[in-house]
C-alpha positions in Angstrom: 54.5 -105.1 -63.8 55.6 -101.5 -63.0 52.0 -100.2 -64.2 50.1 -102.6 -61.8 52.5 -101.8 -58.8 51.6 -97.9 -59.5 47.8 -98.5 -60.0 47.9 -100.4 -56.8 49.8 -97.8 -55.0 47.6 -94.8 -56.6 44.5 -96.7 -55.8 45.4 -97.0 -52.1 46.8 -93.6 -51.5 44.0 -91.8 -53.2 41.2 -93.7 -52.4 38.1 -91.7 -51.0 39.2 -92.6 -47.3 42.9 -91.1 -47.5 42.9 -91.5 -43.5 43.5 -95.2 -44.4 47.4 -94.6 -45.0 47.7 -92.5 -41.9 46.0 -95.2 -39.8 48.2 -97.9 -41.3 51.0 -95.9 -40.3 50.0 -95.3 -36.9 49.3 -98.9 -36.5 52.8 -99.7 -37.9 54.3 -97.6 -35.4 52.5 -99.1 -32.3 53.0 -102.5 -33.3 57.1 -101.6 -33.6 56.9 -100.3 -30.0 55.2 -103.3 -28.9 57.6 -105.7 -30.8 60.6 -103.9 -29.6 59.2 -104.1 -26.1 58.6 -107.9 -26.4 61.9 -108.4 -27.7 63.8 -106.8 -24.6 61.8 -109.1 -22.5 62.8 -111.9 -24.7 66.6 -110.6 -24.3 66.2 -110.4 -20.7 65.0 -113.9 -20.5 67.8 -115.0 -22.5 65.4 -116.4 -25.0 67.2 -114.5 -28.0 70.5 -113.3 -28.6 71.8 -109.4 -29.1 72.7 -110.3 -32.7 69.0 -111.4 -33.6 67.7 -108.5 -31.7 69.9 -106.2 -33.6 68.4 -107.2 -36.7 64.9 -107.4 -35.6 65.1 -104.0 -34.7 66.6 -102.8 -37.7 63.7 -104.6 -39.7 61.2 -103.1 -37.5 62.5 -99.5 -38.0 62.8 -100.2 -42.0 58.8 -101.1 -41.4 58.2 -97.7 -39.9 60.2 -95.9 -42.6 58.2 -97.3 -45.5 55.1 -96.4 -43.4 56.5 -92.8 -43.3 57.3 -92.9 -47.1 53.9 -94.3 -48.1 52.3 -91.2 -45.9 54.5 -88.8 -47.8 53.5 -90.2 -51.0 49.6 -89.8 -50.0 50.2 -86.2 -49.2 52.0 -85.7 -52.5 49.3 -87.2 -54.2 46.9 -84.9 -52.4 48.9 -81.9 -53.6 48.7 -82.9 -57.2 44.9 -83.9 -57.3 44.2 -80.3 -55.4 45.7 -78.2 -58.1 
């Protein structure tokens, strides 16, 4: 299982179109901003509670961090391959 996961990761981050990782990370950041804005509107409208909004916000931050980590992994693969 680990080997399969590493193969998929290697394939994604070292594909000929390396910019896909950057594009996905940028998209994740944009979506996070949009989702947070929508969450604030739901809070103002009383549709959701503060506790749920805090959890939701934490999850969005975690997704952003995952994107940042994937970008770092891609950059590390680039350095290894260019040696």
